[in-house]
C-alpha positions as CSV (number, residue, x, y, z in Angstrom):
1,M,89.6,16.5,211.7
2,N,90.0,18.8,208.8
3,T,87.2,18.3,206.3
4,K,88.6,20.6,203.6
5,D,90.1,18.7,200.7
6,W,92.7,20.1,198.2
7,A,90.0,21.6,195.9
8,D,88.3,23.5,198.9
9,Q,91.7,24.7,199.9
10,A,92.5,25.9,196.4
11,V,89.4,28.1,196.2
12,A,89.5,29.2,199.8
13,E,90.8,32.7,199.0
14,L,88.1,33.4,196.4
15,P,84.9,35.3,197.2
16,A,81.8,33.1,197.8
17,L,80.5,34.4,194.4
18,C,83.1,35.0,191.7
19,T,82.6,37.2,188.7
20,S,83.3,35.7,185.3
21,G,86.7,37.4,185.2
22,E,87.7,36.2,188.6
23,A,86.6,32.6,187.8
24,A,88.4,32.7,184.4
25,A,91.6,34.0,185.9
26,F,91.5,31.4,188.7
27,L,91.0,28.6,186.1
28,R,93.5,30.1,183.8
29,V,91.2,30.2,180.8
30,S,89.8,33.1,178.8
31,V,86.4,34.6,179.8
32,R,85.1,33.4,176.4
33,Q,86.1,29.8,177.4
34,L,84.5,30.2,180.8
35,Y,81.2,31.2,179.1
36,R,81.5,28.0,177.0
37,Y,81.8,26.0,180.2
38,L,78.7,27.7,181.5
39,S,76.7,27.2,178.3
40,V,77.4,23.4,178.2
41,G,76.8,23.0,182.0
42,K,80.4,22.3,183.1
43,L,79.9,25.1,185.7
44,P,76.7,26.5,187.2
45,S,76.2,30.2,187.6
46,L,73.8,32.7,189.0
47,Q,72.3,35.6,187.1
48,H,69.8,38.0,188.7
49,D,68.3,39.5,185.5
50,K,68.9,39.1,181.8
51,G,72.0,41.1,180.9
52,S,73.2,41.3,184.5
53,Q,76.6,40.1,185.7
54,V,77.1,36.3,185.8
55,L,78.4,35.0,189.2
56,I,80.0,31.6,189.8
57,P,79.8,30.0,193.3
58,R,83.2,29.2,194.8
59,I,81.9,25.7,195.7
60,A,81.1,25.1,192.0
61,L,84.7,25.9,191.1
62,A,85.9,23.4,193.7
63,K,83.6,20.8,192.3
64,Y,84.8,21.5,188.8
65,L,88.5,21.1,189.9
66,R,87.6,17.7,191.5
67,E,85.9,16.5,188.4
68,A,88.6,17.7,186.1
69,A,91.2,15.9,188.3
70,R,89.3,12.6,188.1
71,A,89.0,12.9,184.3
72,A,92.7,13.4,183.9
């Protein structure tokens, strides 16, 4: 039995941790809009140090897609 749903399949080609640019391109939003999503908690992110690159887990993008589809 295949346990991957449509959202998991949609993000399957992405790296496990996406840069803000990769995540924004995947979601088809601007990087600025992506940072708004991060600031209000729509997407979780990882950041090693202040000022370092923000990374978004692939599984967080899949979860975001599922929640957005339910809200639509």
